[in-house]
N, C-alpha and C positions, 0 to 999 in steps of 0.2 A: 504493500500499500504506500502512496504517497503522502507523506506529512512533514510538519516543520519537527526538525530534529538541527542539534547542537554541530557545528564545524569548528575545529580547533587548526587553526595554519601555524605549523609547528616552526615556520621561517620566523616569526614572529615571538613563539612561545620560547620562555625563557627559564620554562620550568620554576616558577618561584615557589609554587600549589596551593596559591591563594582560590582558587576555584574549585579543589578538593573539598573544602570544607562548607563551600557553600553547595555542592552538592548532595540536598539531603539521601537523593535516589543511589549514591555512589557508583554513578554511572563513568567519572572519570579518576584517573590514576593518574600519579606520576609515573612513568616508565622510560626507562634510560635518560633521564633527564629532561623530559618532556611528555606534556599534560595528553592522555591520552581519553577517548571515550571507546570505555571495552566491550561496551556491548550496546546496540541500539535496543534492546529493548529493557532496558535500564533507566532510557533519558525521556523524559516526560515533553521537552520541547518547549518547555517553557522558560528557559533561560536565566533561571535564577543566578545561575553563576558568569553572566556577562557582564555587571559591573565590577566585578572583583578581578576583572584583569586588566592589571596596569599595560600591557602592551597592547589589549584592544586584538586578541590572537582568537578570542571565541566570537563569532556570529550563529545565526541563525538561518539556517537553509532548508528548502524543502526539494525533498528526495524521495525515492523508495527505501523505504527501510520498515523494519520488522515494527509492528503495532508495541504500544507503550505496555509493559510485565507488571503491574504491582505485586502478584505473587512473585516474578522472581526478583523484584528490588527485596521484599521482606525475605527472600531464602537467601541473598547475596551479602545482608546488614552484618550478619555476624561475623564475616571476612572483611568487612571493610571499617579498618581503623586508620586510616587514613595515613597509607603509606607513603613515605619520602623518602626516594631513590636518588642516588646519580644527579647527584645539585640541586633538587629541591630543598625549597625553601623551610627551615627547621621549627617556623612559627607555625607551620602547617602539621606539626606531628603532636598528636596526642599523646601525653605522657605524664605517667602517674607519678609524682616523687613521695617520698618517706621522710618529710622533714619530723626532728624532733620533739619530741613534746616536753620543752622545758621551760620552767620560768625564769625571772631575773633573780640576780641572788643579791646584786647592791644596786644603788639608785642609779649609777652611773653605765652599771653596764647595758651593753645593749643585745637583747634577747636574738637567740636563730631565727631564722626565717620557717616562716611557719605555710608556705605556700605548697602544696599538695598537688598543685596539678600545671600545666600548662599545654596549650595556649590559655590566659586565662580572658583574651577580649570575648564577649557575648560574639561577634560577628563571626570569629575564626572556631569557636567550637560547634566537633558535629553532634549531631544529636545521637551519634554511637559512638562517641566517645567513652573509655572504660573507666576513667573516674568519674562517671555521673553516676555508676551502678550504687542504687543504696547510700546517695550523698544527701549530706545537709548542705543547701547551696547557701552561698553568700553572693547577692548579687549588690555589687558597689558601686556606685556614681564614682566615674575616677579621681576627682578631684579627693576625695576619701580619703586615701592613705596619705597625702600633702598634706591635710589640716591636722587630723588628728593623730597622735606622734604614737600613739602605742597599738596600731593599727592592727599587727601582727598576732600579739599575744590576748588582746582583748576581744577582739572578733575573729580571727583566722583559725585558729587552732581549731582543727577538726573539722576543717569547711573546705569545701570545693569552689575556687571561685570564679565568679565572671564579673566581668566589670564594664562600663558603657556611661556614655554621656547622651543623655537624654536630649540636649539643646542641641550639639551638634553632630551627633548620627540618626541616621533613619531608623526613626524609635518604632514603625509598622513591620519595620523587617525583625527587629528585636522581639517584637512580639510574638511573630509568626515563630521564630527560634526560639524561643524560652517556651512557648506551647508546646514544638515539637519535641525538648529536652523535658518538661512534667509529662508528656502523654506517653512517651517513649521508655522510660523510664522507672523506676521504684525511687522517688524521692521522696526523703523522710522529712525535710522540712526544708522552706524556705524564707531567709532573712533579708530582707531590702535596708542597706544602709547610704542614706544619703545626706548631701548638703541642705542648710535651712535655707537655702536661694531658693524661689520660685520654681522654677525651671527643673530642678530636681524632681518635682510632684511629680512628672510625667514618667521617671522611672518607676515609682509607688504605684501609679495607674497601671501602666503594662504591665506590670507582674500581677497585679489584680485580674485583670483581663485576662492574659495566658493560664490562671490559675481557673477561672471560670469558663474559659475554654477546653481546658484540659479535663475537664470533667472530675478533676482527683479532691479529694478532703486531705489537702496539705497544711500541718501548722505555718502560720504565717507571720510573720512580724516585721517590724518596721522601726529603723533608728534613726535617729537624725544630728545631725553633727555641726556645729557653727562654724561659721566662717573663720571664729579665732581659735580653733580647735578644741573647742570645748566639749561636753557631751551635754545633751538638749534633753 
């Protein structure tokens, strides 16, 4: 059948891997340093990956292709862990880290990093990332760690971190991604840490909307940080 489907220009592609996490169906992988459409029936042809390619190497074309197959997508998901090979960008590789659970011992000592996952940018995190399984999610405005000095020890211990800016980024895309994450994983809790500025209300709203859209009953909490670094 003739239908819309992704086309990747290998001459333009530099293997950065940004298109991989944006393809929820797992139709694109980095192979030998280039993005590849691994199977026609895994591509829905909607082009969610287009805007994430800095080289404009991805377009939509109409050609004879196998029909999009949701069952094939579901069957392929366990094997899709955002692989990065031969020159792919490390930001596209989903990693579960093991930070030490250590508290501060003196007032001047800086505690260890409590970051337990990579990537952290909501736009880059695929819903199939292994670190999302059974996770306690911490959705933080990206200004928060700069404003609140004890962010790691106070909020991040034992949490899976996602960050974003509701003013500068695509909130609609964030909402869709978060809904997919909540729907496809057994998330244990969701905490939103926002700044006191009005635009950060958007982060809370998208989290609430994603929760409603997922149909899940997940414990939800909101924390506000002042612009001077105080806990409100």
